[in-house]
C-alpha positions in Angstrom: 0.0 0.0 0.0 2.0 2.9 -1.3 0.6 6.4 -0.8 2.0 9.7 -2.1 3.4 12.0 0.5 0.6 14.2 2.0 0.3 16.5 4.9 -2.4 17.5 7.3 -4.6 20.6 7.1 -3.9 23.6 9.4 -6.7 22.3 11.6 -5.1 18.9 11.9 -7.6 17.0 9.7 -6.2 14.7 7.1 -5.7 16.5 3.7 -6.1 13.2 1.8 -7.7 9.9 2.9 -8.5 6.6 1.2 -11.7 7.6 -0.6 -11.7 4.3 -2.6 -12.4 2.5 0.7 -16.0 3.7 0.8 -18.3 0.8 0.7 -15.5 -1.7 0.4 -14.1 -4.6 2.5 -10.4 -3.8 3.3 -7.9 -6.3 4.6 -5.5 -4.4 7.0 -3.9 -7.7 8.3 -0.3 -7.2 9.3 -0.3 -3.5 8.7 2.1 -1.5 10.8 0.4 1.0 13.2 1.2 3.5 16.0 -1.1 2.7 18.8 -1.9 5.0 21.8 -4.2 4.0 24.6 -6.7 6.7 25.7 -9.0 6.9 28.7 -12.7 7.0 28.1 -15.8 7.3 30.2 -18.9 5.5 28.9 -17.4 5.5 25.4 -16.5 9.2 25.5 -12.8 10.0 25.1 -11.3 12.1 27.8 -9.0 14.9 26.5 -9.2 13.5 22.9 -7.6 16.5 21.3 -4.7 16.3 23.8 -4.1 12.6 23.0 -4.3 13.3 19.2 -1.5 16.0 19.6 0.5 13.7 21.8 0.3 10.9 19.2 1.2 13.3 16.4 4.2 14.5 18.4 5.3 10.9 19.1 5.0 10.0 15.3 7.1 13.0 14.5 9.7 12.3 17.2 10.1 8.7 16.1 10.4 10.0 12.5 7.7 7.6 11.3 6.1 8.0 7.8 2.3 7.9 7.8 0.3 6.7 4.7 -2.2 9.5 5.2 -1.0 12.1 7.8 -3.7 12.9 10.3 -5.7 9.8 9.4 -6.5 8.2 12.8 -8.7 5.3 13.7 -10.4 5.6 17.1 -11.9 2.8 19.1 -13.6 3.5 22.4 -14.9 1.2 25.1 -16.6 1.7 28.5 -13.4 2.7 30.3 -10.7 2.8 27.7 -9.9 2.9 24.0 -7.1 3.5 21.5 -6.1 5.7 18.7 -4.4 4.0 15.7 -2.3 5.6 12.9 -1.4 3.6 9.8 2.3 4.0 9.2 4.9 2.5 6.8 6.7 -0.6 8.0 9.5 0.4 10.4 12.0 -1.3 12.8 11.5 1.2 15.5 11.9 -0.1 19.1 9.1 1.9 20.4 6.4 0.1 22.5 3.7 2.1 20.6 4.6 0.4 17.3 2.5 -2.7 16.6 1.2 -4.8 13.8 -2.5 -5.5 13.2 -3.4 -9.2 13.7 -4.2 -11.7 10.9 -7.8 -11.5 9.7 -8.1 -7.8 10.4 -10.9 -7.2 7.8 -13.0 -4.0 8.0 -16.0 -2.8 6.1 -15.7 0.9 5.4 -18.4 3.5 4.9 -18.1 7.3 4.7 -20.9 8.8 6.8 -22.1 12.2 5.7 -23.2 13.9 8.9 -22.6 14.4 12.6 -22.1 11.9 15.4 -25.8 12.1 16.3 -26.7 10.5 13.0 -23.9 7.9 12.9 -26.1 5.2 14.5 -28.1 4.8 11.2 -24.9 4.1 9.2 -23.6 1.8 11.9 -26.8 -0.2 11.8 -26.7 -0.4 8.0 -23.2 -1.6 8.0 -23.9 -4.2 10.7 -27.0 -5.5 8.9 -25.0 -5.7 5.6 -22.3 -7.7 7.3 -24.9 -10.1 8.8 -26.5 -10.5 5.4 -23.1 -11.5 4.0 -22.5 -14.1 6.7 -19.9 -12.1 8.5 -19.8 -11.5 12.2 -19.3 -7.8 13.2 -16.6 -7.1 15.7 -15.3 -3.8 17.0 -16.0 -0.4 15.3 -13.4 2.3 14.5 -14.1 5.9 13.6 -12.1 8.4 11.7 -13.1 12.0 11.6 -12.3 13.3 8.2 -13.5 16.8 8.9 -13.8 19.0 12.0 -16.1 22.0 12.7 -13.5 24.4 11.3 -13.0 22.8 7.9 -16.4 20.9 7.4 -18.1 23.6 5.5 -15.4 24.1 2.9 -14.8 20.3 2.5 -18.4 19.3 1.7 -19.8 18.9 5.2 -19.2 16.7 8.2 -17.6 13.3 7.2 -16.8 10.4 9.4 -15.2 7.2 8.1 -16.8 4.2 9.9 -14.8 1.0 9.9 -16.4 -2.2 11.2 -14.1 -5.1 11.8 -15.6 -8.5 10.8 -14.9 -12.2 10.8 -16.4 -14.9 8.6 -18.9 -16.9 10.6 -19.6 -20.5 9.6 -22.8 -20.5 11.7 -24.2 -17.3 10.0 -23.2 -18.7 6.6 -25.1 -22.0 7.4 -28.2 -20.1 8.6 -28.2 -17.9 5.5 -27.9 -21.0 3.3 -30.9 -22.6 5.1 -33.0 -19.5 4.4 -32.4 -19.7 0.7 
């Protein structure tokens, strides 16, 4: 996966992102990432902007090259989460550099709208995965625009990535229905 060199916008949003991922299943298995754990409370990140700046500073300090600068994947949970940045393969000894596990398949959808309307897109992705015999796992979000740049870049955009695994049980049930 070779991407041309890009930069972030002045507000910190990614200037370029993988637009071709919209509506596709993408295999990110074995992809090198910079991972930063973040505290959350009831799925709401605490000091999210501060952690984003801290991660960007860490990526710069380690002299890592990102495929799409500013393109971050966020996963939240009840009391914790993580921010991931896709980077080029490196031999850095940093504990924050990891590789995504085997079978790290995600279904990607670009959601046009704010967070309060995201649930409709999330449900549609989940139902589409079930209809394909795939078991939905964790969900990652990537804010492609912020309130400062949303208007000039075509409105609020959030990239929704839902990890999935093939389920033999779901596949059998779908075959029985047909």
